VMD Tcl script that draws the C-alpha trace (Angstrom):
set ca {
  {24.08 -2.12 9.07}
  {24.39 0.79 7.21}
  {21.35 3.58 7.38}
  {21.06 3.59 3.56}
  {20.46 0.14 4.28}
  {18.18 0.01 7.23}
  {16.20 3.01 5.28}
  {15.19 1.07 2.49}
  {14.25 -1.39 4.98}
  {12.19 0.43 6.90}
  {11.04 1.45 3.92}
  {9.20 -1.71 2.58}
  {7.81 -1.95 5.89}
  {6.08 1.05 5.35}
  {5.16 -0.59 2.07}
  {3.58 -3.45 2.98}
  {1.58 -0.74 6.00}
  {0.23 1.24 2.96}
  {-0.17 -1.93 1.00}
  {-2.58 -2.86 4.29}
  {-4.30 0.67 5.09}
  {-5.21 0.28 0.89}
  {-6.78 -3.36 1.31}
  {-8.90 -1.17 4.59}
  {-10.20 1.26 2.50}
  {-11.14 -0.37 -0.17}
  {-8.76 1.34 -2.38}
  {-7.41 -2.29 -3.17}
  {-7.98 -6.46 -3.51}
  {-6.80 -8.97 -2.80}
  {-7.16 -11.42 -5.68}
  {-9.03 -14.81 -4.48}
  {-6.31 -16.71 -5.48}
  {-2.81 -15.42 -5.44}
  {-3.09 -12.64 -2.38}
  {0.18 -11.16 -2.93}
  {-1.35 -9.62 -6.24}
  {-3.52 -6.46 -5.63}
  {-5.63 -5.89 -7.83}
  {-7.14 -1.85 -7.94}
  {-10.37 -1.43 -6.89}
  {-10.22 2.70 -9.01}
  {-12.53 3.74 -5.93}
  {-11.03 7.46 -5.21}
  {-12.69 8.07 -2.29}
  {-11.63 4.79 -0.73}
  {-8.08 6.67 -2.41}
  {-8.97 9.58 0.47}
  {-10.11 7.69 3.39}
  {-6.41 5.49 3.59}
  {-4.82 9.05 3.83}
  {-7.64 9.58 6.46}
  {-6.79 6.20 8.46}
  {-3.36 6.82 7.55}
  {-3.27 9.42 8.75}
  {-4.63 9.40 12.12}
  {-2.29 6.58 13.31}
  {0.63 8.70 12.25}
  {-0.90 11.01 14.64}
  {-1.69 8.02 17.12}
  {1.56 7.09 16.58}
  {0.15 3.09 15.49}
  {2.77 4.27 12.61}
  {6.26 5.19 13.90}
  {7.82 6.46 10.46}
  {11.39 7.60 10.19}
  {12.91 11.09 10.71}
  {13.04 11.67 7.57}
  {9.65 10.45 6.25}
  {6.70 13.01 5.90}
  {3.01 12.05 6.49}
  {2.75 13.20 3.10}
  {5.76 11.08 1.77}
  {3.51 7.92 3.11}
  {0.00 9.15 1.44}
  {2.29 9.33 -1.28}
  {3.18 5.86 -0.63}
  {-0.38 4.37 -0.44}
  {-0.93 6.14 -3.89}
  {1.89 4.40 -5.32}
  {0.98 0.74 -4.30}
  {-2.54 1.58 -5.19}
  {-1.83 2.73 -9.04}
  {1.12 0.37 -9.18}
  {-1.15 -2.65 -8.04}
  {-2.82 -4.79 -11.01}
  {-5.96 -3.75 -13.26}
  {-6.75 -7.87 -13.50}
  {-4.55 -10.55 -11.87}
  {-2.00 -11.85 -14.52}
  {-1.49 -15.26 -12.76}
  {-5.47 -15.71 -13.49}
  {-5.65 -14.25 -17.15}
  {-2.22 -16.94 -17.68}
  {-4.49 -19.79 -15.87}
  {-7.86 -18.70 -18.78}
  {-5.86 -18.71 -21.17}
  {-3.97 -22.12 -20.43}
}
mol new
graphics top color blue
foreach p $ca { graphics top sphere $p radius 0.5 }
foreach p [lrange $ca 0 end-1] q [lrange $ca 1 end] { graphics top cylinder $p $q radius 0.2 }
display resetview
């Protein structure tokens, strides 16, 4: 398998880890009916807590970053996960309209 493909797979795994940390910190929540949909909680303190959790886990060796992914890249990924999360669940909204 080529390096780029391996890195892409690893980044997908890191995105899942970033989402888990964002959920743990309270920066996002899963929709009750659609757990694959993340909902932004608009909580800057929770986002800061997510960064702290991530940095501690990296320092403790619980999160192993690829050589070309820095701590900043990973915390940026957490920020990206949070900023891309929904305000409201689109599936729930569609159900309510029907």
